[in-house]
C-alpha positions as CSV (number, residue, x, y, z in Angstrom):
1,M,27.5,1.2,23.8
2,N,25.1,4.0,25.2
3,G,26.1,6.2,22.2
4,L,25.3,3.5,19.6
5,R,21.5,3.5,21.4
6,M,21.1,7.0,21.4
7,A,22.0,7.2,17.8
8,G,20.0,4.2,16.8
9,W,17.0,5.9,18.7
10,A,17.5,9.3,17.0
11,A,17.5,7.4,13.5
12,V,14.1,6.0,14.6
13,G,12.6,9.1,15.7
14,A,13.9,11.1,12.3
15,A,12.4,8.2,10.3
16,A,9.0,8.5,12.3
17,V,9.0,12.3,11.9
18,G,9.8,11.9,8.1
19,A,6.9,9.2,7.7
20,G,4.6,11.7,9.4
21,A,5.5,14.5,7.3
22,F,5.1,12.0,4.0
23,G,1.7,11.4,5.7
24,L,0.7,14.8,5.6
25,L,1.8,15.5,2.0
26,A,-0.1,12.3,0.8
27,D,-3.4,13.3,2.0
28,N,-3.6,15.6,-1.1
29,V,-2.6,12.8,-3.4
30,P,-5.5,10.8,-4.8
31,R,-5.2,6.8,-4.4
32,V,-6.8,3.8,-5.9
33,A,-9.3,2.8,-3.5
34,A,-10.2,-0.8,-4.8
35,P,-9.7,-2.6,-8.2
36,R,-11.9,-1.2,-11.0
37,G,-15.3,-2.4,-11.9
38,A,-17.5,-2.5,-14.6
39,V,-21.2,-0.7,-14.3
40,G,-23.7,-0.8,-16.9
41,G,-21.8,0.4,-20.2
42,A,-18.6,1.7,-18.5
43,T,-15.5,0.4,-16.3
44,Y,-14.4,2.8,-13.4
45,S,-11.6,3.1,-11.1
46,P,-12.4,4.0,-7.5
47,V,-10.3,6.9,-6.2
48,S,-10.3,8.5,-2.6
49,H,-9.5,11.6,-0.9
50,V,-9.3,12.2,2.5
51,R,-13.1,11.5,3.2
52,H,-14.1,11.8,-0.3
53,H,-14.8,8.8,-3.0
54,A,-15.1,9.4,-6.8
55,L,-15.0,7.2,-9.7
56,V,-12.8,7.6,-12.8
57,V,-14.4,6.4,-16.1
58,T,-11.6,3.9,-17.6
59,S,-13.7,2.7,-20.8
60,L,-17.2,3.0,-22.6
61,R,-19.0,0.5,-24.4
62,T,-20.2,2.0,-27.8
63,G,-24.0,2.7,-27.7
64,G,-24.3,2.2,-23.9
65,A,-26.4,4.4,-21.5
66,E,-23.2,6.1,-20.0
67,A,-21.6,6.9,-24.0
68,A,-25.4,8.1,-24.8
69,A,-25.4,10.4,-21.8
70,G,-22.2,12.1,-22.6
71,L,-19.8,10.5,-20.2
72,K,-16.1,10.3,-21.6
73,V,-13.0,8.1,-20.5
74,G,-11.2,10.5,-17.8
75,D,-14.2,12.1,-16.5
76,M,-14.4,11.7,-12.5
77,V,-17.9,10.9,-11.0
78,E,-18.0,12.7,-7.8
79,A,-21.7,12.3,-6.7
80,I,-24.7,10.2,-7.7
81,D,-28.1,11.2,-7.2
82,G,-27.2,14.2,-5.4
83,H,-25.2,11.9,-2.7
84,A,-21.4,12.5,-2.7
85,G,-19.0,9.8,-2.1
86,A,-19.5,7.8,-5.3
87,T,-18.7,4.0,-5.3
88,L,-19.2,1.4,-7.4
89,A,-21.8,-0.3,-4.9
90,T,-23.8,3.1,-5.1
91,L,-23.7,3.4,-8.7
92,R,-24.9,-0.1,-9.3
93,A,-27.6,0.7,-6.8
94,A,-28.6,3.9,-8.7
95,E,-28.5,2.1,-11.9
96,A,-31.0,-0.7,-11.0
97,R,-33.6,1.8,-9.5
98,R,-36.7,2.7,-11.7
99,P,-35.8,6.6,-12.1
100,P,-32.9,7.5,-14.0
101,A,-29.7,8.1,-12.4
102,V,-28.0,11.6,-11.6
103,L,-24.4,12.0,-12.0
104,K,-22.4,14.9,-11.0
105,V,-19.4,15.0,-13.1
106,Q,-15.8,16.6,-13.2
107,R,-14.2,16.9,-16.2
108,N,-11.1,19.2,-17.0
109,G,-12.0,21.4,-14.2
110,D,-15.6,21.8,-15.2
111,V,-18.5,20.2,-13.1
112,F,-21.6,19.5,-14.6
113,T,-24.7,17.0,-14.5
114,L,-25.7,13.7,-16.5
115,T,-28.6,11.8,-16.7
116,L,-28.3,8.1,-17.5
117,L,-31.2,6.6,-19.3
118,K,-32.1,3.0,-19.0
119,E,-31.0,1.0,-21.5
120,V,-33.4,-0.8,-23.8
121,P,-33.6,-4.5,-23.1
122,G,-31.9,-6.7,-25.6
123,G,-28.8,-3.9,-25.8
124,A,-28.0,-0.6,-27.5
125,S,-29.6,0.3,-30.5
């Protein structure tokens, strides 16, 4: 009976060690942080790494401010107005303010900034 208990605890210990190793490997894999959401003329899927949040563009409205600024589907928004950790809430707040929002975007390994100008009331022209 003791041999079975020891074998059982050994299996539990091996599983815990395996789960810990998987956790270390998984820290480098981006994962979806929350359901996607729309802001302005685009939809975004939040992703997060360890202590880092970003938004991946999943769709764009033709003629919207995001498309006019040069944003493309698949772009990753890493910072908004110079603040790292892009979230849907911070993007909505930035677009609601008077000055145009400045986005730090990563596309195919290149990092650049885009400026989102306000849309004219009544839609895109």
